[in-house]
N, C-alpha and C positions, 0 to 999 in steps of 0.2 A: 221161392223168392221170385218176385215179379220182375219183368224186363222193362226198363224205362225207354227202350228204343221206340221211337215214334212209329205208329202204324197209320197215322193220318197226317195230313198236311199241317205244317206249323201255322198255316193261316186259320186253322180251326181253333180258335182261342178257347172255346168251352172245353174241347177235349183235352187241350194242353193243361188247362187249370185242373181238370179232373185228374190228370196224371200227377201233377204237383201235389194235389191233396192226397192222393193215394200214397205217394212217397212219404209224406209226413205221417200218415196213419201206420206205416210199417214200423216206425220207431218211437212214436209219441202217443201217449194217451192224454188227450186234452180234456178239460172238464166239461165241455159242451160241444155240440155240433157247430155252433156259431164260431167257436175258436178255430176250428179247422178252416172254415171259410175265410175268416179274417186273416189268419196267418198266410194262407195261400195267396190272397190278394195283396198282402203286404210284400210278399216275395216279388210279385210281378211289378208292384209300384216302384220298387227299388231300381228297376231298369228304366223308369220313366220320370225321374225327378224333374227333368227340364220341362215337363208338361204341366207342372203344378206350381202353385204359389207357396205351398207348405208341404212338409212331409211328417206324417204321424210317427211317433216313436212306438216301437213294439216292445212291451214289457212282460216278461215271464216272471211272475212273483209267487212266492209261497211263504207260509209261516215257518216251515221246517225244511232242513236239507233232505235230499233223497227224493225230491218231487218231480224230477225229470226236466228241470229248467235248463241245465247245461246241455243235456241231450237235444232239447228243442233248439237251442242256439246253434249247436253243431250242425243240425240238419239245415237250418236256415243258411248257415255259412256256405253250404254247397250250392245254394240256389241263387244267390244274389251276386251282383257284379263287384269284382275287386274287393272281396271280403277282407276285412282287417280286424283281427282279434286284438282288442286294445286293453286287456285287463291290466297290463303294466305299462301302457304307453304314457308318455309325458304329454302335457298340454302342447308344448312346442312341436312335438312330432305330429300331433293331430292337426295343428294349424297348417303345417307344411304339407301334410298328406292331402288335406281337403283342397289346398291351393293347387294341387296337381303336380307337385314337384317330381313325384315318382311316375308320372304318366297318366294319371286319371284319378277322379274323385272316388274315394273308397266308400264302401258300406261298413260302418263301424259297428262292431259287436263287442259289447261290454258284459263279460261274466262277472259274477261277484260284485254287482253294482252297489251293494250295501256297504262295501269298503270305501266307495266314493262318497256316498251320501249319509253314511252312518255316523255314530258319535265320534269317530276318530277321523273325520273327514276335513278337519280344519286346514290341512295343507293342500287340499284339492279344490280350492275355490276356482281356479282357472279351468279345471275340467268341468266343474259344475256350470260355470258360465258358458263354456263352449257348447255343452249339450243343450242348454237353454236357447242360445242364440241360433243354433243350426237348424231349428224348426222352420224358419221362414226364409224364403228366397231373398237374396240380396243383403242379408244381415252379415256384417263383418265384425271381427274382433280386432280392436286396435292395440298394437304393442309397439314399444320402442325397440328398434334394432340398431345394432352398431356397437362400437367400442368406445368406452370412456365417455368423453364429452361429445364425441362425434356420433350422435344418435339421431335417428329420424323416426317419426311415427309412421307405421305401416299398417294397413288394413289387411287382415287375413280372412278370406272367405270361410264361412262355417257351415253353409247349407249342405247337408248330407243326410242320408238315411242312417238311423241309429236303432239297433235292437239291443235290449239289455236283459239280464237275468239276475235275480238276487232274492234275498230274504226280506220280508217285511214290505214296506211301502217306500215310495219315492217322494220327494218334495212336491207340493201341490202344483208348482209351475210345470213340472214334468208330467205328473199324473193326468192333468187336464189336456195334455197334448198327446196322450198315448192311447193305444189300444191295449187294454190290460187283459192278460190271460192269467187267471188265478190257478196255478198248478196245484196238483194234489198227488200224494203218493199213490202209486198203483194199488188197486185191490188185488187180492189173491187170484181172482178169476180174470184179471186184465193182463193180457200177454202182448208183448211186442217182440219184434225181431231184433236180434243183437246187432248193433251198429258196428260194422267192420270198416275201419278207415281205408284200408287198401282197396276195398271193393266199392263201398257205398259212396265215398267221395267222388269217384269217377262217375257213378250213376247219377249222382246229384248234379255234377257239373254238366252232364249231357242235357239234363232238364234245364239247367241255367242257360246253356247256349240256345236251346229252343225258345226259352223265354225272351232272350235277347233279340232273336230273329223276329218273333211275333210282335214284341213291343215296338221294335223299330218300324214295323209295317203299319201299326195303328197309332203311332205317335201324333200325327197331325189330327186324326179323328179325336183322340183323347184330349189334346191340347185345347181344341175349340169347343169342348163339351162342358156343360154345367148341369150335372145330373139332378134329377128330381130327388129330393131327400124324403125319407119317411116322415109322416106327421109326427110332430113333437121333437124332431131332431134339428137343432138350430145352434147358432153361435159357435162356441168352441167345439162342440160335438160334431157339428156339420163340417167344420174345418178339418177335423181328424178323418172323417169318413168320406168326404167328397172324392179324394183320389182313388180310394178303394172301390167305391161304387161306379166311378167313371170307367175303371178297368173292367168291372163286371159287365157293364152295359156294352163295352166294346167286344167282350168275349161272347156274349149272347148265351143261347141255350137257357138253362135254368139258373145261371149265375146272377143275372139281375135280381131275380126274386130272392134267391138265397142270400145275396149280399145285403138286401134291405132288411130281411128277417134277422140276419146276424147283427146288423147295425142296431136294430131295436133292442135285441137281447143284451148285447154288451154295453150299450149306452145305459139301459135301465140298470144293469148290474153295477156299473161304475157309479151311478147316482146313488144307489142303495148303500154302497161302501164309502162314498164320498161325504164326509161330514163338513167339508169346507174348512175354512179357518176356525180357530177356537172361538172367535167372536160369532160367526154364523152358527156354529154348534150351540153356543149359549142362547142366541136368539131363537133357534129352532126348538131346543128343549124347553125354553121358557114358554114359547107358544103352546107347546103340547101340554105342559103342566097347568096352564091357565085356560084350557079349553072350557068354555061355558062359564067363565068367571070374568067379571069386568074390572076387578081390582083384587090385589092380594098383598098382604103384608110381607116385607122382606124376610122375616123369620120363617114364614110358611113357604115362601119360594125356595129358601135355602134348604129346608127340610125335604122338600120334594126333589129338588135337583140332586142333593147329595145322596138321596136314596135310589137314584136310577142305577141299575146294575151295570148297564153298558156304557155309562158316561164317565167322563174324567173328573167330575166335580168333587168327588170325595177324596181325591188324591191328586192335588196340583202341586207337584214338587214337594210331596210329603205332607201337605196341609190341605184341609178341605176348603172349598170356596166359602168366603166369608162376605159380610155386607160391604166392606170397603172395596174388595176386588170386584164384587158384582157391580157396584156403583161405577167404578172406574171403567170397567169393560163396556157397560151399557152407554156410558157418556160419550163414547166414540161414535154412536149412531144418533140420529136426530128424529124428532117428531115430524108430523106432516107440516108443522109451522116452521120447521127449521131449527128448533131449539134442541140442545142436547137432552137425551133422555135422562131423567133424574127422578129419585124417589120423591114422593109427595105424601102428605098426611092422609091417613085412612082412619076413620072412626070405626071402632069395632068393640063391642062388649063394654061400652061405657068408658073406653080409653082411646087414646090416639096413638097409632103406630105408623112408622114409615113403611111405604110400600110402593107398588107400581101399578099403573092403570093400563088396561088393554088399549085404550084410545091413544095413549102416548106411544105404544109399541106397534100399533097396527101397521103404520107406514113402513117401518123397518121389516116387519114380518113379510109384507107383500113384496118388498124389493129384494130381499136377501134369502128367504127361506124356501126350501123345496115344498112341494104340495104337502098338506097335512096327511097323516096316516088315516087309513080307512076306519080303524078302530082306535080313536084317541083315548088318552088316559081319562078315567072318570074324574069329575071334580071332587074336591074334598067334601066329606059329608057335611050338609048344611050350608055349602058355599056355591050352590049352583049358579047364582047370579052375582052375589057379592059376599063380602066377609064382614 
């Protein structure tokens, strides 16, 4: 068992982050090297929230239980300031905790987050709103406080670091604001050290205190920095990763390079798993099935979409996608001229069928869809250019 007692000055940020990473590796098997880098930097960022305009959520997700999510959250809990396990906390308790009623802003840790956002989450809308709002500095949640008719509107701060663990996925509004770690069950040859609360919480807290000391020393440096992001990382992904990369730059050593490599790896993975809204998924799949075709009848579009193995179109609430729903969904988007996308007549085989033209869809494809795949679907036989 390794000893987390520091052997170098806490001013040596790179060595400190190395020690934090090593502590995670003792108890967690993450799916990629990038995950260790991201989680370590997230631990440090929780000590520096006042240096940033936003705080990324950290999400340990898996399709099945027994994948190490809760253990990962337990280890994080030992390393962050004022950890607050909130699996059964009410929204009112969280509002008041983040307001500093108990002496300081907590780092909130939600295990079993699928119970908050899953199918039985109807009574948790306040918690849902709280997690959404707390991503950005200065965002408050307004609530009426008082008794009976004597009530006043009060704004409760919501900005705080949040890490979650759970099954499945999260709402899009949370996913796009998160560093996603896709946990897996350990293979038989993957071994970890047993986490002993009486021993290892104390060891983690020693690292937490070192992180607090180091981050306090570099806070001014990090606050004034705007790190260079890797090529292709922009918009919401840049918002998520900027605090982590700023911390890596402050630490020095190989952390700036490792952070940017981890950023590219995890952003690319999130984009591969992110199908966007159901409308964007429809546009993207439609673009892919119409590759090399300038027009396609609705009946042919439905055949191709419903045949996609990894798509939802064959079973939308128990029914396959039909022409009416296709038309309704596409009409929410517009052509380059600003007109709603709508089916038009297509002459084919001596008859006229309703269908869609690539020219009508092109503007929406350019604006909403991710880059096309390297190996697109082949066109239907005999329809390389038209039907």
